[in-house]
All heavy atoms as a GROMACS GRO file, in nm:
protein
  578
    1MET      N    1   0.084  -0.116   0.000
    1MET     CA    2   0.000   0.000   0.000
    1MET      C    3   0.089   0.123   0.000
    1MET      O    4   0.185   0.131   0.077
    1MET     CB    5  -0.090  -0.002   0.123
    1MET     CG    6  -0.195   0.104   0.122
    1MET     SD    7  -0.316   0.084   0.252
    1MET     CE    8  -0.223   0.137   0.392
    2GLU      N    9   0.057   0.216  -0.086
    2GLU     CA   10   0.132   0.341  -0.096
    2GLU      C   11   0.042   0.456  -0.056
    2GLU      O   12  -0.074   0.462  -0.096
    2GLU     CB   13   0.177   0.360  -0.242
    2GLU     CG   14   0.248   0.489  -0.270
    2GLU     CD   15   0.277   0.503  -0.419
    2GLU    OE1   16   0.314   0.403  -0.482
    2GLU    OE2   17   0.260   0.614  -0.470
    3LEU      N   18   0.096   0.547   0.026
    3LEU     CA   19   0.020   0.664   0.070
    3LEU      C   20   0.069   0.789  -0.002
    3LEU      O   21   0.189   0.806  -0.020
    3LEU     CB   22   0.035   0.685   0.220
    3LEU     CG   23  -0.027   0.581   0.310
    3LEU    CD1   24   0.006   0.612   0.454
    3LEU    CD2   25  -0.176   0.574   0.289
    4ARG      N   26  -0.025   0.872  -0.039
    4ARG     CA   27   0.007   0.998  -0.107
    4ARG      C   28  -0.089   1.104  -0.054
    4ARG      O   29  -0.210   1.084  -0.053
    4ARG     CB   30  -0.009   0.979  -0.257
    4ARG     CG   31   0.036   1.092  -0.342
    4ARG     CD   32   0.025   1.057  -0.492
    4ARG     NE   33  -0.114   1.037  -0.534
    4ARG     CZ   34  -0.172   0.921  -0.562
    4ARG    NH1   35  -0.104   0.808  -0.552
    4ARG    NH2   36  -0.297   0.913  -0.600
    5THR      N   37  -0.036   1.217  -0.010
    5THR     CA   38  -0.119   1.326   0.040
    5THR      C   39  -0.112   1.442  -0.057
    5THR      O   40  -0.003   1.486  -0.094
    5THR     CB   41  -0.072   1.371   0.180
    5THR    OG1   42  -0.083   1.259   0.268
    5THR    CG2   43  -0.158   1.484   0.232
    6GLU      N   44  -0.227   1.488  -0.099
    6GLU     CA   45  -0.240   1.601  -0.191
    6GLU      C   46  -0.360   1.684  -0.148
    6GLU      O   47  -0.466   1.630  -0.121
    6GLU     CB   48  -0.261   1.553  -0.335
    6GLU     CG   49  -0.147   1.472  -0.391
    6GLU     CD   50  -0.180   1.414  -0.528
    6GLU    OE1   51  -0.290   1.438  -0.580
    6GLU    OE2   52  -0.094   1.343  -0.581
    7ASP      N   53  -0.340   1.814  -0.144
    7ASP     CA   54  -0.448   1.907  -0.111
    7ASP      C   55  -0.522   1.863   0.015
    7ASP      O   56  -0.464   1.859   0.121
    7ASP     CB   57  -0.544   1.925  -0.229
    7ASP     CG   58  -0.472   1.978  -0.352
    7ASP    OD1   59  -0.380   2.061  -0.335
    7ASP    OD2   60  -0.505   1.936  -0.464
    8ASP      N   61  -0.649   1.827   0.002
    8ASP     CA   62  -0.732   1.797   0.119
    8ASP      C   63  -0.758   1.648   0.140
    8ASP      O   64  -0.850   1.611   0.210
    8ASP     CB   65  -0.865   1.872   0.108
    8ASP     CG   66  -0.945   1.830  -0.014
    8ASP    OD1   67  -0.886   1.769  -0.105
    8ASP    OD2   68  -1.065   1.858  -0.018
    9GLN      N   69  -0.675   1.562   0.078
    9GLN     CA   70  -0.699   1.419   0.096
    9GLN      C   71  -0.568   1.340   0.097
    9GLN      O   72  -0.468   1.382   0.042
    9GLN     CB   73  -0.789   1.364  -0.014
    9GLN     CG   74  -0.725   1.356  -0.151
    9GLN     CD   75  -0.821   1.307  -0.257
    9GLN    OE1   76  -0.940   1.334  -0.250
    9GLN    NE2   77  -0.772   1.236  -0.354
   10THR      N   78  -0.574   1.224   0.163
   10THR     CA   79  -0.467   1.126   0.160
   10THR      C   80  -0.520   1.005   0.085
   10THR      O   81  -0.629   0.955   0.116
   10THR     CB   82  -0.425   1.086   0.302
   10THR    OG1   83  -0.372   1.201   0.368
   10THR    CG2   84  -0.321   0.976   0.301
   11THR      N   85  -0.446   0.960  -0.016
   11THR     CA   86  -0.487   0.845  -0.096
   11THR      C   87  -0.400   0.725  -0.061
   11THR      O   88  -0.278   0.734  -0.063
   11THR     CB   89  -0.475   0.875  -0.247
   11THR    OG1   90  -0.556   0.989  -0.277
   11THR    CG2   91  -0.520   0.757  -0.331
   12ALA      N   92  -0.466   0.614  -0.029
   12ALA     CA   93  -0.398   0.487  -0.005
   12ALA      C   94  -0.421   0.400  -0.128
   12ALA      O   95  -0.533   0.358  -0.155
   12ALA     CB   96  -0.454   0.419   0.119
   13THR      N   97  -0.315   0.377  -0.205
   13THR     CA   98  -0.324   0.294  -0.325
   13THR      C   99  -0.288   0.151  -0.287
   13THR      O  100  -0.178   0.126  -0.238
   13THR     CB  101  -0.231   0.346  -0.435
   13THR    OG1  102  -0.267   0.482  -0.464
   13THR    CG2  103  -0.242   0.263  -0.562
   14VAL      N  104  -0.380   0.060  -0.310
   14VAL     CA  105  -0.363  -0.080  -0.274
   14VAL      C  106  -0.335  -0.159  -0.401
   14VAL      O  107  -0.407  -0.147  -0.500
   14VAL     CB  108  -0.490  -0.134  -0.204
   14VAL    CG1  109  -0.471  -0.277  -0.160
   14VAL    CG2  110  -0.528  -0.044  -0.086
   15ARG      N  111  -0.230  -0.243  -0.396
   15ARG     CA  112  -0.193  -0.324  -0.512
   15ARG      C  113  -0.191  -0.472  -0.474
   15ARG      O  114  -0.160  -0.505  -0.360
   15ARG     CB  115  -0.054  -0.284  -0.563
   15ARG     CG  116  -0.051  -0.146  -0.620
   15ARG     CD  117   0.089  -0.113  -0.672
   15ARG     NE  118   0.090   0.019  -0.733
   15ARG     CZ  119   0.111   0.132  -0.665
   15ARG    NH1  120   0.133   0.129  -0.536
   15ARG    NH2  121   0.109   0.249  -0.727
   16GLY      N  122  -0.223  -0.557  -0.567
   16GLY     CA  123  -0.215  -0.701  -0.543
   16GLY      C  124  -0.342  -0.757  -0.482
   16GLY      O  125  -0.452  -0.709  -0.507
   17GLU      N  126  -0.324  -0.860  -0.400
   17GLU     CA  127  -0.436  -0.932  -0.341
   17GLU      C  128  -0.454  -0.898  -0.193
   17GLU      O  129  -0.357  -0.884  -0.121
   17GLU     CB  130  -0.414  -1.083  -0.354
   17GLU     CG  131  -0.408  -1.130  -0.498
   17GLU     CD  132  -0.392  -1.281  -0.508
   17GLU    OE1  133  -0.385  -1.350  -0.404
   17GLU    OE2  134  -0.387  -1.330  -0.622
   18VAL      N  135  -0.579  -0.888  -0.153
   18VAL     CA  136  -0.612  -0.874  -0.012
   18VAL      C  137  -0.703  -0.992   0.022
   18VAL      O  138  -0.815  -0.999  -0.026
   18VAL     CB  139  -0.682  -0.740   0.019
   18VAL    CG1  140  -0.711  -0.728   0.168
   18VAL    CG2  141  -0.597  -0.622  -0.030
   19ASP      N  142  -0.649  -1.085   0.100
   19ASP     CA  143  -0.724  -1.206   0.132
   19ASP      C  144  -0.708  -1.238   0.281
   19ASP      O  145  -0.659  -1.155   0.358
   19ASP     CB  146  -0.678  -1.323   0.045
   19ASP     CG  147  -0.530  -1.353   0.057
   19ASP    OD1  148  -0.467  -1.310   0.156
   19ASP    OD2  149  -0.476  -1.420  -0.032
   20LEU      N  150  -0.748  -1.355   0.319
   20LEU     CA  151  -0.745  -1.396   0.459
   20LEU      C  152  -0.606  -1.382   0.520
   20LEU      O  153  -0.592  -1.342   0.636
   20LEU     CB  154  -0.794  -1.540   0.472
   20LEU     CG  155  -0.808  -1.596   0.613
   20LEU    CD1  156  -0.910  -1.515   0.692
   20LEU    CD2  157  -0.849  -1.741   0.608
   21CYS      N  158  -0.504  -1.409   0.442
   21CYS     CA  159  -0.366  -1.401   0.493
   21CYS      C  160  -0.315  -1.258   0.504
   21CYS      O  161  -0.239  -1.226   0.595
   21CYS     CB  162  -0.272  -1.481   0.403
   21CYS     SG  163  -0.304  -1.658   0.408
   22THR      N  164  -0.353  -1.172   0.412
   22THR     CA  165  -0.299  -1.036   0.408
   22THR      C  166  -0.391  -0.932   0.473
   22THR      O  167  -0.347  -0.820   0.500
   22THR     CB  168  -0.269  -0.993   0.263
   22THR    OG1  169  -0.390  -0.996   0.188
   22THR    CG2  170  -0.166  -1.083   0.199
   23ALA      N  171  -0.516  -0.967   0.498
   23ALA     CA  172  -0.613  -0.870   0.551
   23ALA      C  173  -0.575  -0.811   0.687
   23ALA      O  174  -0.594  -0.691   0.706
   23ALA     CB  175  -0.752  -0.932   0.556
   24PRO      N  176  -0.521  -0.888   0.782
   24PRO     CA  177  -0.485  -0.826   0.910
   24PRO      C  178  -0.380  -0.715   0.894
   24PRO      O  179  -0.394  -0.608   0.953
   24PRO     CB  180  -0.430  -0.944   0.992
   24PRO     CG  181  -0.498  -1.063   0.935
   24PRO     CD  182  -0.508  -1.034   0.786
   25ARG      N  183  -0.280  -0.740   0.812
   25ARG     CA  184  -0.178  -0.637   0.788
   25ARG      C  185  -0.239  -0.518   0.714
   25ARG      O  186  -0.210  -0.403   0.744
   25ARG     CB  187  -0.064  -0.697   0.706
   25ARG     CG  188   0.046  -0.598   0.679
   25ARG     CD  189   0.167  -0.666   0.616
   25ARG     NE  190   0.268  -0.569   0.588
   25ARG     CZ  191   0.318  -0.545   0.469
   25ARG    NH1  192   0.278  -0.616   0.365
   25ARG    NH2  193   0.410  -0.454   0.451
   26PHE      N  194  -0.326  -0.548   0.617
   26PHE     CA  195  -0.395  -0.444   0.541
   26PHE      C  196  -0.474  -0.353   0.636
   26PHE      O  197  -0.467  -0.231   0.628
   26PHE     CB  198  -0.487  -0.511   0.438
   26PHE     CG  199  -0.575  -0.419   0.360
   26PHE    CD1  200  -0.524  -0.318   0.281
   26PHE    CD2  201  -0.712  -0.437   0.361
   26PHE    CE1  202  -0.606  -0.234   0.207
   26PHE    CE2  203  -0.797  -0.355   0.286
   26PHE     CZ  204  -0.742  -0.254   0.210
   27ARG      N  205  -0.548  -0.414   0.727
   27ARG     CA  206  -0.628  -0.336   0.822
   27ARG      C  207  -0.539  -0.249   0.912
   27ARG      O  208  -0.568  -0.132   0.935
   27ARG     CB  209  -0.717  -0.425   0.906
   27ARG     CG  210  -0.801  -0.342   1.001
   27ARG     CD  211  -0.895  -0.422   1.082
   27ARG     NE  212  -0.969  -0.328   1.167
   27ARG     CZ  213  -1.076  -0.358   1.232
   27ARG    NH1  214  -1.126  -0.478   1.224
   27ARG    NH2  215  -1.134  -0.268   1.306
   28ARG      N  216  -0.432  -0.308   0.964
   28ARG     CA  217  -0.340  -0.230   1.049
   28ARG      C  218  -0.284  -0.110   0.973
   28ARG      O  219  -0.277   0.000   1.027
   28ARG     CB  220  -0.225  -0.318   1.099
   28ARG     CG  221  -0.263  -0.412   1.211
   28ARG     CD  222  -0.142  -0.476   1.275
   28ARG     NE  223  -0.056  -0.546   1.180
   28ARG     CZ  224  -0.071  -0.673   1.142
   28ARG    NH1  225  -0.170  -0.744   1.192
   28ARG    NH2  226   0.013  -0.727   1.058
   29ARG      N  227  -0.246  -0.131   0.848
   29ARG     CA  228  -0.188  -0.022   0.768
   29ARG      C  229  -0.294   0.084   0.736
   29ARG      O  230  -0.264   0.203   0.737
   29ARG     CB  231  -0.126  -0.077   0.641
   29ARG     CG  232  -0.001  -0.161   0.674
   29ARG     CD  233   0.074  -0.204   0.554
   29ARG     NE  234   0.143  -0.086   0.500
   29ARG     CZ  235   0.198  -0.084   0.380
   29ARG    NH1  236   0.192  -0.190   0.303
   29ARG    NH2  237   0.259   0.024   0.337
   30LEU      N  238  -0.417   0.041   0.708
   30LEU     CA  239  -0.524   0.138   0.684
   30LEU      C  240  -0.551   0.223   0.808
   30LEU      O  241  -0.564   0.345   0.798
   30LEU     CB  242  -0.654   0.067   0.643
   30LEU     CG  243  -0.668   0.021   0.500
   30LEU    CD1  244  -0.801  -0.050   0.483
   30LEU    CD2  245  -0.658   0.138   0.404
   31LEU      N  246  -0.560   0.158   0.923
   31LEU     CA  247  -0.585   0.232   1.047
   31LEU      C  248  -0.470   0.328   1.078
   31LEU      O  249  -0.492   0.441   1.120
   31LEU     CB  250  -0.609   0.136   1.163
   31LEU     CG  251  -0.743   0.064   1.160
   31LEU    CD1  252  -0.748  -0.044   1.266
   31LEU    CD2  253  -0.857   0.163   1.178
   32ARG      N  254  -0.347   0.282   1.056
   32ARG     CA  255  -0.232   0.370   1.078
   32ARG      C  256  -0.238   0.490   0.985
   32ARG      O  257  -0.213   0.603   1.025
   32ARG     CB  258  -0.102   0.291   1.057
   32ARG     CG  259   0.021   0.365   1.108
   32ARG     CD  260   0.148   0.282   1.102
   32ARG     NE  261   0.128   0.142   1.129
   32ARG     CZ  262   0.168   0.044   1.047
   32ARG    NH1  263   0.231   0.070   0.936
   32ARG    NH2  264   0.147  -0.082   1.079
   33ALA      N  265  -0.272   0.465   0.857
   33ALA     CA  266  -0.284   0.574   0.760
   33ALA      C  267  -0.395   0.670   0.801
   33ALA      O  268  -0.379   0.792   0.794
   33ALA     CB  269  -0.312   0.517   0.621
   34ALA      N  270  -0.507   0.615   0.845
   34ALA     CA  271  -0.621   0.698   0.884
   34ALA      C  272  -0.587   0.787   1.003
   34ALA      O  273  -0.627   0.903   1.009
   34ALA     CB  274  -0.741   0.610   0.916
   35HIS      N  275  -0.512   0.733   1.097
   35HIS     CA  276  -0.480   0.809   1.217
   35HIS      C  277  -0.358   0.898   1.202
   35HIS      O  278  -0.330   0.981   1.288
   35HIS     CB  279  -0.464   0.715   1.336
   35HIS     CG  280  -0.594   0.656   1.379
   35HIS    ND1  281  -0.623   0.523   1.364
   35HIS    CD2  282  -0.705   0.713   1.431
   35HIS    CE1  283  -0.746   0.500   1.407
   35HIS    NE2  284  -0.798   0.614   1.447
   36SER      N  285  -0.287   0.885   1.091
   36SER     CA  286  -0.169   0.969   1.070
   36SER      C  287  -0.202   1.100   0.999
   36SER      O  288  -0.116   1.184   0.982
   36SER     CB  289  -0.063   0.893   0.990
   36SER     OG  290  -0.106   0.876   0.856
   37THR      N  291  -0.327   1.115   0.958
   37THR     CA  292  -0.367   1.238   0.888
   37THR      C  293  -0.504   1.281   0.935
   37THR      O  294  -0.584   1.199   0.979
   37THR     CB  295  -0.368   1.216   0.735
   37THR    OG1  296  -0.400   1.339   0.671
   37THR    CG2  297  -0.469   1.110   0.693
   38ARG      N  298  -0.532   1.408   0.926
   38ARG     CA  299  -0.665   1.459   0.957
   38ARG      C  300  -0.742   1.485   0.828
   38ARG      O  301  -0.854   1.533   0.831
   38ARG     CB  302  -0.656   1.588   1.039
   38ARG     CG  303  -0.589   1.574   1.172
   38ARG     CD  304  -0.643   1.468   1.264
   38ARG     NE  305  -0.786   1.472   1.288
   38ARG     CZ  306  -0.855   1.374   1.346
   38ARG    NH1  307  -0.793   1.267   1.386
   38ARG    NH2  308  -0.984   1.385   1.363
   39LYS      N  309  -0.683   1.453   0.715
   39LYS     CA  310  -0.747   1.475   0.586
   39LYS      C  311  -0.841   1.359   0.553
   39LYS      O  312  -0.838   1.255   0.617
   39LYS     CB  313  -0.640   1.489   0.477
   39LYS     CG  314  -0.548   1.607   0.500
   39LYS     CD  315  -0.442   1.613   0.395
   39LYS     CE  316  -0.345   1.726   0.423
   39LYS     NZ  317  -0.389   1.853   0.376
   40THR      N  318  -0.923   1.379   0.450
   40THR     CA  319  -1.010   1.272   0.402
   40THR      C  320  -0.923   1.158   0.349
   40THR      O  321  -0.827   1.182   0.276
   40THR     CB  322  -1.100   1.324   0.289
   40THR    OG1  323  -1.182   1.429   0.341
   40THR    CG2  324  -1.189   1.214   0.232
   41LEU      N  325  -0.955   1.034   0.386
   41LEU     CA  326  -0.881   0.917   0.339
   41LEU      C  327  -0.954   0.856   0.220
   41LEU      O  328  -1.072   0.821   0.230
   41LEU     CB  329  -0.867   0.813   0.450
   41LEU     CG  330  -0.793   0.686   0.414
   41LEU    CD1  331  -0.648   0.716   0.375
   41LEU    CD2  332  -0.798   0.587   0.530
   42VAL      N  333  -0.884   0.846   0.107
   42VAL     CA  334  -0.937   0.784  -0.014
   42VAL      C  335  -0.862   0.653  -0.034
   42VAL      O  336  -0.738   0.651  -0.031
   42VAL     CB  337  -0.918   0.876  -0.137
   42VAL    CG1  338  -0.962   0.805  -0.264
   42VAL    CG2  339  -0.993   1.006  -0.117
   43ILE      N  340  -0.934   0.544  -0.054
   43ILE     CA  341  -0.871   0.415  -0.076
   43ILE      C  342  -0.890   0.378  -0.222
   43ILE      O  343  -1.002   0.356  -0.268
   43ILE     CB  344  -0.929   0.308   0.018
   43ILE    CG1  345  -0.908   0.352   0.163
   43ILE    CG2  346  -0.863   0.173  -0.007
   43ILE    CD1  347  -0.977   0.269   0.264
   44ASP      N  348  -0.779   0.373  -0.295
   44ASP     CA  349  -0.778   0.343  -0.438
   44ASP      C  350  -0.752   0.194  -0.457
   44ASP      O  351  -0.643   0.145  -0.430
   44ASP     CB  352  -0.668   0.426  -0.505
   44ASP     CG  353  -0.657   0.401  -0.654
   44ASP    OD1  354  -0.736   0.320  -0.709
   44ASP    OD2  355  -0.567   0.461  -0.716
   45LEU      N  356  -0.854   0.122  -0.503
   45LEU     CA  357  -0.844  -0.023  -0.524
   45LEU      C  358  -0.828  -0.059  -0.671
   45LEU      O  359  -0.840  -0.176  -0.707
   45LEU     CB  360  -0.968  -0.092  -0.467
   45LEU     CG  361  -0.991  -0.077  -0.317
   45LEU    CD1  362  -1.126  -0.133  -0.276
   45LEU    CD2  363  -0.879  -0.143  -0.238
   46ALA      N  364  -0.799   0.038  -0.757
   46ALA     CA  365  -0.790   0.014  -0.901
   46ALA      C  366  -0.685  -0.091  -0.936
   46ALA      O  367  -0.702  -0.166  -1.033
   46ALA     CB  368  -0.762   0.144  -0.975
   47GLU      N  369  -0.578  -0.100  -0.860
   47GLU     CA  370  -0.472  -0.196  -0.889
   47GLU      C  371  -0.477  -0.319  -0.799
   47GLU      O  372  -0.382  -0.394  -0.789
   47GLU     CB  373  -0.336  -0.126  -0.877
   47GLU     CG  374  -0.319  -0.016  -0.981
   47GLU     CD  375  -0.183   0.048  -0.973
   47GLU    OE1  376  -0.084  -0.025  -0.955
   47GLU    OE2  377  -0.176   0.171  -0.986
   48THR      N  378  -0.592  -0.338  -0.732
   48THR     CA  379  -0.611  -0.455  -0.648
   48THR      C  380  -0.668  -0.567  -0.734
   48THR      O  381  -0.773  -0.552  -0.796
   48THR     CB  382  -0.708  -0.422  -0.532
   48THR    OG1  383  -0.657  -0.310  -0.461
   48THR    CG2  384  -0.723  -0.540  -0.438
   49SER      N  385  -0.597  -0.680  -0.739
   49SER     CA  386  -0.639  -0.790  -0.826
   49SER      C  387  -0.739  -0.884  -0.761
   49SER      O  388  -0.811  -0.956  -0.830
   49SER     CB  389  -0.517  -0.870  -0.872
   49SER     OG  390  -0.444  -0.919  -0.761
   50PHE      N  391  -0.746  -0.882  -0.627
   50PHE     CA  392  -0.839  -0.971  -0.556
   50PHE      C  393  -0.866  -0.912  -0.418
   50PHE      O  394  -0.776  -0.866  -0.350
   50PHE     CB  395  -0.776  -1.111  -0.541
   50PHE     CG  396  -0.865  -1.210  -0.470
   50PHE    CD1  397  -0.970  -1.271  -0.537
   50PHE    CD2  398  -0.843  -1.241  -0.338
   50PHE    CE1  399  -1.052  -1.362  -0.471
   50PHE    CE2  400  -0.924  -1.332  -0.271
   50PHE     CZ  401  -1.028  -1.393  -0.339
   51LEU      N  402  -0.993  -0.916  -0.378
   51LEU     CA  403  -1.033  -0.868  -0.246
   51LEU      C  404  -1.143  -0.960  -0.196
   51LEU      O  405  -1.253  -0.964  -0.252
   51LEU     CB  406  -1.084  -0.723  -0.257
   51LEU     CG  407  -1.124  -0.656  -0.128
   51LEU    CD1  408  -1.001  -0.611  -0.050
   51LEU    CD2  409  -1.212  -0.536  -0.156
   52ASP      N  410  -1.113  -1.037  -0.091
   52ASP     CA  411  -1.215  -1.129  -0.040
   52ASP      C  412  -1.288  -1.067   0.079
   52ASP      O  413  -1.271  -0.949   0.110
   52ASP     CB  414  -1.154  -1.265  -0.006
   52ASP     CG  415  -1.066  -1.265   0.118
   52ASP    OD1  416  -1.050  -1.160   0.182
   52ASP    OD2  417  -1.013  -1.373   0.152
   53CYS      N  418  -1.370  -1.148   0.146
   53CYS     CA  419  -1.452  -1.094   0.255
   53CYS      C  420  -1.366  -1.045   0.371
   53CYS      O  421  -1.406  -0.952   0.442
   53CYS     CB  422  -1.554  -1.197   0.301
   53CYS     SG  423  -1.485  -1.351   0.360
   54ALA      N  424  -1.248  -1.101   0.391
   54ALA     CA  425  -1.159  -1.052   0.496
   54ALA      C  426  -1.110  -0.912   0.462
   54ALA      O  427  -1.097  -0.826   0.550
   54ALA     CB  428  -1.041  -1.147   0.516
   55GLY      N  429  -1.084  -0.886   0.335
   55GLY     CA  430  -1.044  -0.753   0.290
   55GLY      C  431  -1.158  -0.654   0.306
   55GLY      O  432  -1.138  -0.540   0.347
   56LEU      N  433  -1.280  -0.698   0.274
   56LEU     CA  434  -1.397  -0.612   0.292
   56LEU      C  435  -1.419  -0.581   0.439
   56LEU      O  436  -1.454  -0.468   0.474
   56LEU     CB  437  -1.521  -0.679   0.233
   56LEU     CG  438  -1.526  -0.691   0.081
   56LEU    CD1  439  -1.648  -0.770   0.038
   56LEU    CD2  440  -1.526  -0.553   0.018
   57ALA      N  441  -1.395  -0.679   0.525
   57ALA     CA  442  -1.409  -0.657   0.668
   57ALA      C  443  -1.306  -0.554   0.717
   57ALA      O  444  -1.336  -0.470   0.803
   57ALA     CB  445  -1.394  -0.788   0.745
   58ALA      N  446  -1.186  -0.558   0.662
   58ALA     CA  447  -1.082  -0.460   0.698
   58ALA      C  448  -1.125  -0.320   0.656
   58ALA      O  449  -1.108  -0.223   0.730
   58ALA     CB  450  -0.949  -0.497   0.632
   59LEU      N  451  -1.184  -0.308   0.537
   59LEU     CA  452  -1.234  -0.178   0.490
   59LEU      C  453  -1.348  -0.129   0.580
   59LEU      O  454  -1.351  -0.013   0.620
   59LEU     CB  455  -1.283  -0.189   0.346
   59LEU     CG  456  -1.175  -0.206   0.240
   59LEU    CD1  457  -1.239  -0.238   0.105
   59LEU    CD2  458  -1.090  -0.080   0.229
   60ALA      N  459  -1.440  -0.219   0.613
   60ALA     CA  460  -1.553  -0.182   0.698
   60ALA      C  461  -1.507  -0.141   0.837
   60ALA      O  462  -1.558  -0.046   0.895
   60ALA     CB  463  -1.653  -0.297   0.706
   61GLY      N  464  -1.409  -0.212   0.891
   61GLY     CA  465  -1.356  -0.178   1.023
   61GLY      C  466  -1.290  -0.042   1.025
   61GLY      O  467  -1.304   0.034   1.121
   62THR      N  468  -1.217  -0.011   0.918
   62THR     CA  469  -1.154   0.121   0.907
   62THR      C  470  -1.260   0.229   0.897
   62THR      O  471  -1.251   0.333   0.962
   62THR     CB  472  -1.059   0.125   0.786
   62THR    OG1  473  -0.961   0.023   0.800
   62THR    CG2  474  -0.991   0.260   0.775
   63ARG      N  475  -1.361   0.204   0.816
   63ARG     CA  476  -1.470   0.301   0.802
   63ARG      C  477  -1.536   0.327   0.936
   63ARG      O  478  -1.564   0.440   0.974
   63ARG     CB  479  -1.572   0.253   0.701
   63ARG     CG  480  -1.687   0.350   0.683
   63ARG     CD  481  -1.792   0.292   0.588
   63ARG     NE  482  -1.898   0.386   0.566
   63ARG     CZ  483  -2.003   0.400   0.646
   63ARG    NH1  484  -2.014   0.326   0.753
   63ARG    NH2  485  -2.097   0.488   0.619
   64GLU      N  486  -1.562   0.221   1.011
   64GLU     CA  487  -1.628   0.235   1.140
   64GLU      C  488  -1.540   0.313   1.238
   64GLU      O  489  -1.588   0.399   1.312
   64GLU     CB  490  -1.662   0.098   1.198
   64GLU     CG  491  -1.738   0.103   1.327
   64GLU     CD  492  -1.873   0.171   1.316
   64GLU    OE1  493  -1.930   0.182   1.206
   64GLU    OE2  494  -1.923   0.216   1.421
   65ALA      N  495  -1.410   0.286   1.237
   65ALA     CA  496  -1.318   0.359   1.325
   65ALA      C  497  -1.319   0.508   1.291
   65ALA      O  498  -1.321   0.592   1.381
   65ALA     CB  499  -1.177   0.302   1.312
   66LEU      N  500  -1.320   0.541   1.164
   66LEU     CA  501  -1.324   0.681   1.122
   66LEU      C  502  -1.459   0.745   1.154
   66LEU      O  503  -1.466   0.860   1.195
   66LEU     CB  504  -1.293   0.694   0.974
   66LEU     CG  505  -1.149   0.660   0.934
   66LEU    CD1  506  -1.133   0.666   0.783
   66LEU    CD2  507  -1.051   0.753   1.002
   67ARG      N  508  -1.566   0.669   1.136
   67ARG     CA  509  -1.700   0.722   1.163
   67ARG      C  510  -1.715   0.760   1.309
   67ARG      O  511  -1.773   0.863   1.342
   67ARG     CB  512  -1.805   0.621   1.123
   67ARG     CG  513  -1.948   0.678   1.127
   67ARG     CD  514  -2.052   0.570   1.103
   67ARG     NE  515  -2.056   0.472   1.211
   67ARG     CZ  516  -2.109   0.494   1.332
   67ARG    NH1  517  -2.162   0.609   1.362
   67ARG    NH2  518  -2.109   0.398   1.423
   68THR      N  519  -1.661   0.678   1.398
   68THR     CA  520  -1.674   0.708   1.540
   68THR      C  521  -1.596   0.834   1.578
   68THR      O  522  -1.624   0.895   1.682
   68THR     CB  523  -1.627   0.591   1.628
   68THR    OG1  524  -1.490   0.563   1.602
   68THR    CG2  525  -1.712   0.467   1.605
   69GLU      N  526  -1.501   0.873   1.494
   69GLU     CA  527  -1.424   0.996   1.517
   69GLU      C  528  -1.479   1.112   1.434
   69GLU      O  529  -1.415   1.217   1.424
   69GLU     CB  530  -1.278   0.973   1.479
   69GLU     CG  531  -1.209   0.867   1.561
   69GLU     CD  532  -1.071   0.836   1.510
   69GLU    OE1  533  -1.019   0.910   1.423
   69GLU    OE2  534  -1.013   0.737   1.556
   70ASN      N  535  -1.595   1.092   1.372
   70ASN     CA  536  -1.656   1.193   1.284
   70ASN      C  537  -1.562   1.232   1.170
   70ASN      O  538  -1.554   1.348   1.132
   70ASN     CB  539  -1.699   1.316   1.362
   70ASN     CG  540  -1.813   1.285   1.454
   70ASN    OD1  541  -1.905   1.212   1.417
   70ASN    ND2  542  -1.807   1.339   1.574
   71ARG      N  543  -1.491   1.134   1.116
   71ARG     CA  544  -1.398   1.156   1.005
   71ARG      C  545  -1.458   1.106   0.876
   71ARG      O  546  -1.544   1.017   0.875
   71ARG     CB  547  -1.267   1.078   1.030
   71ARG     CG  548  -1.194   1.117   1.156
   71ARG     CD  549  -1.088   1.221   1.135
   71ARG     NE  550  -1.007   1.200   1.018
   71ARG     CZ  551  -0.902   1.118   1.011
   71ARG    NH1  552  -0.865   1.048   1.116
   71ARG    NH2  553  -0.833   1.107   0.900
   72ARG      N  554  -1.413   1.163   0.764
   72ARG     CA  555  -1.461   1.121   0.631
   72ARG      C  556  -1.358   1.031   0.566
   72ARG      O  557  -1.240   1.040   0.591
   72ARG     CB  558  -1.483   1.244   0.543
   72ARG     CG  559  -1.596   1.329   0.591
   72ARG     CD  560  -1.620   1.444   0.499
   72ARG     NE  561  -1.639   1.391   0.364
   72ARG     CZ  562  -1.617   1.460   0.254
   72ARG    NH1  563  -1.576   1.583   0.260
   72ARG    NH2  564  -1.637   1.407   0.136
   73TRP      N  565  -1.408   0.946   0.478
   73TRP     CA  566  -1.319   0.866   0.393
   73TRP      C  567  -1.379   0.852   0.259
   73TRP      O  568  -1.493   0.880   0.236
   73TRP     CB  569  -1.284   0.736   0.458
   73TRP     CG  570  -1.379   0.622   0.436
   73TRP    CD1  571  -1.513   0.629   0.421
   73TRP    CD2  572  -1.345   0.487   0.426
   73TRP    NE1  573  -1.564   0.505   0.406
   73TRP    CE2  574  -1.463   0.416   0.407
   73TRP    CE3  575  -1.227   0.416   0.432
   73TRP    CZ2  576  -1.466   0.278   0.393
   73TRP    CZ3  577  -1.232   0.279   0.418
   73TRP    CH2  578  -1.349   0.212   0.400
   0.00000   0.00000   0.00000
């Protein structure tokens, strides 16, 4: 995952596969990215070749963490 901050948003570009094995690390990195900036977090999945339910759960968990802080993504 690559992070890029421009103007009013931080973009997390995800490449490759996000599955049961990689989802825990993916979630930790997303949460770290979300908490390292006060800007809107955009998650770019255009270069993601596979995303299973564990990856979706990581996305949902990050969204929920940001929502409880009244943050946008």
